[in-house]
N, C-alpha and C positions, 0 to 999 in steps of 0.2 A: 324588176324595177323599170326597165325600158320596154315598151310594147311597140313593135313594128306593126302598124295597122294593116299594111299590105300582106302580112303573113296570116291574116285571119279573114274568114268569110262569115262570121257570126256577128250579130248585133251586140253592142256594148251592154253590160248588165243593167237591169232595171229592177225596181223594187218588186215587180211582179214575179221575178225569178226566185225570190226568197220566201221560204216558209214563214220566217219570223222577220217582221219589218222593224227591227230594232236598230240601235245605233251602229252595231258592227256592219249590218247590211248597207246602211247609208254611207258609212265610212269607206267600205269596199268600193262602192260605185264611184265615189269622188277620187279615190286612190287610182282607179283605172284611168280616169280622165287625166290625172297628172302624169301617169306613166305613158300615156299617148303623146303628151307634149315632149317629155324627155325622149321618147322613142324617135320623134321627128328630129330632134337635135342630134341624137346618136346616128340616125340614118344619114344625115348630111355629112357628118364627120367620117363615117365609115366609107363614104364614097370618095374620100380624099379631099373634100371641100371644107372650107372654113366659112362660117356664116358671114354674110355681108350685113351691112347695117339695116337694110330693109327687112331681110329675113329675121334678124334679131328683134327688130321692132314688132314684127308680126307675132313672134313667139312670146315676147314679153307681154304683148297685149292679151294673148291667150291666158297667161298666168294671172294677169290683172283681172280678167273676166272670171277666172276660176275662183279667186279669193273673194271677189265681189258677190258672186252667186252662191257661195257656200251656204248651205242650210244653217239657220241660226243655232241649231242644236250641235252643230259640228264646229262652231266658231269658238275661239279662245275667250272672246269677250262678248258681252251682250250689247244691246243698242245704246246703253248708257255708259259704255266703256268700263263696266265692272267685270272683273275676271269671273268666268263661270267656274263651277266646281270642277275639280280635276277629273278628267276622263282619259284613260290611256289611249283610246282610239282617236280622240281629238288631238292629243299631243303627237302621236305617231304620224298622223296625217300632215300636221304642220312641219314636222321634221322633214318629210319628203318634199313639201312645198319649198322650204328654205334651201334644201339641197338642190332642187331644180333650178332655183334662181342662180346659185353659184355655178352649176353646170352650164347654164345658158351663158353666163359671163365667160366661162372657160372656152366655150365654143366660138367666142368672138376674138380669140387671140390672134387671128390673121390680121386684124386691123386695130385691135385694142391691146397693145403689149402690156399695159398696166392693169389688166383685169384682176390680177391677184391681190392688188392693194387698193382696189377701187372702193368707194363708199358702199356701193351695192353689195359687193362680195363680203366686205367686212361686217356690215350690218347683218346680213344673212348668217354669217358664221357666229356672230355674237348671239343671235336668236337661237340657233341650234344648240350652242353650248348651254345656255340658260334653261332650255327645255330638257336637255339631258340632266342638268343639275336637279331639276324638279323631279324627273323620273327616278333619279338616285334616291332622293329624299323620300319618295313614295315606295322605295324598294321594289320597283317594277322592272329594273334592268334584266332580271332573270327571265322575263317574258319576251324580250326582244329577240328578233331573228338575226341571222348572220349579216345581212345587208347593212345593218346599222354600223358595223365597223367601217364600211365604205363611206357612209354618211359622215362619220367622224373624220375620216381622212379628207373628205371634201371640205369640211368646215375648218380643218386645221390649216389648210394651205394659206388662206388670206391672213390668218393670225400669225403664221410663221414669217410671211413676207413683210408684214406691216411693222414699221419701226416708228416710234414717236418720241418726241422730246418732252411730252407731258407725263409727269410722274404718275398721275392718277390713271391715265389711259394705259400706260405701260403695266401698271399693277393689274388693271382689268384684263389686259391681253394675256398676261402670264396666268392669271386665275382661270380664264376660259380655256387656255391650252391645257391646264391642269385638269379641268373637268373632262375634257375630251380624252386625255390620257387615261384618267381613272375609269371612264366608261369603257374604253377599249380593253383595259386590263381585266375588267370584270367580264367582258364578253369573251375574252380569250380562255376563260375557264370552260366554256362550252364549245367555242369555235376556234380551231387551230389557225385559220386564216387571220383572225384578229391579231395574233402575235406578229404576223408578217406586216400588217398595217402599222402596228406600233413601232416596229423596227425601222420601217421606211419613214415614218414621221421623224424619228430620231436621226436617221441618216440625212434627211433633207435639212433639218435644223442645224446639224453639224456642218453641212456643206455651205449653208448660208452664213453661218458664223465665220467660217474660214474666208469666204469671199469678202465679208465686211471688214474683217481684220486686215485684209490686204488692200483695202481701199483708202486712199487719202481723203482728207476733208474736201479737196478740190473735185473729187469724183462724185461727191454727194449732190443731189439735186432735189428740189421739192416737186411734188406732183403738179403736173401742168394744170392750169385753170380749166382748160377745155375738158379734161377728164372729169373734174368735179361737176362742171356744167352738164356734160353729157349724161352722167349718172343721175343728175337731178330730174331729168325727164322721166316721168312715170314712176319715180321713186316712191312718192307718197301713195300711189295706187298699189304698188307692190307690198308696201308695209303699212296697211291701214290699222295700226295698233296704237294703244296708249304708250306713253314714254316709259311706263313702268316695266314693259316687257323685257328690256335689257338695257344695260348702261349706255350702249352706243345708239340708242334710238334718237339721241340728240342730233344725229347726222341728218335727220329729216328736216331739221331747221337750217335755213341758209347760213345763219351765223355759226351753227355747229359744224357744218361742212367746211366753212372757211377756217374755223379753228383747227379742224383736222388737217386741212391743207397746209396750214402753217406749221403743224407739229410733225408732219411726215418727213422722214429722211429715207430716200431710196437711192442707192448707188446706181449710177447710170448703167453700169455693166450688168446689174440685175435685170434692168428693163429689157436690154437688148439680147442678153445671153443667159436665159434661165433654163435650168434642167427640164427636159421634156419627159423624163422617165416616169413622172407621176401621171400626167395626161398625155400618153404617147400618141404620136402621129398615126401609128399603124393600128390602133385599137380603140378608137373612139375616146371616151373620157378616161377609161380606167387604166390603160397601160398595163402594168403588172397586176392590177386588180381586176382584169377582165373576167376572171372566173367568179367574181363577186356579183356580176350582173346576170342574174338569173330570174 
């Protein structure tokens, strides 16, 4: 998943390296580009550092460039915003892309304590859940490899931390968590580590519920306006998709982001004192899931 470019002395793969120049070859090349970006984030965190805002902007720009330059045949939508026919390689590629967005958000935790419930993280989570839902409907989960349980874990975190007073958004949140759980449950039939992921999602959810139950109404606070404003920068570039991709695509709209801000309830104690055993300080993103990063 994460490629440390300093560990290799070979050129990145090119089409000339493949005997068959089909969709799998093109998808592999683009996947390597994404893994290099994730590797850079992982490298910084492994050094004990947290990304500063300039480094975060640079890596975010790399992700924007990646999605902007993606070959048309690997895009979810065509130039007229019509959904292209389902291709497993294309869906898998975008799952990695959306996971990379959340991982980059996680890497900013040194200065962005609310990354878990930010619009960027939430929107990426929603996109991941809906793509897994599509994969389930196509009965293609059986072809996924073990790292997808980690992607589900990454996507679950923003949905677990997000709380809203909007009934429709809460229904959507629970539905998308259900999609992720269902995906992990099916993966666990093949990969034992998926069961660990599921248990830790349930443990985190239980811990958050206990914290919330112990918080008075005076402890509750709304997301600060500067978090919404900060996420708005480059947000449309990160998510150049039609609104139909997922229910939370309305966050791209200024009014939609404002409605989300008004609907969010986050206990102040959650912001300042969140469990770090998911994304541990000592092991880059993964913490207890370090073995999943291969």
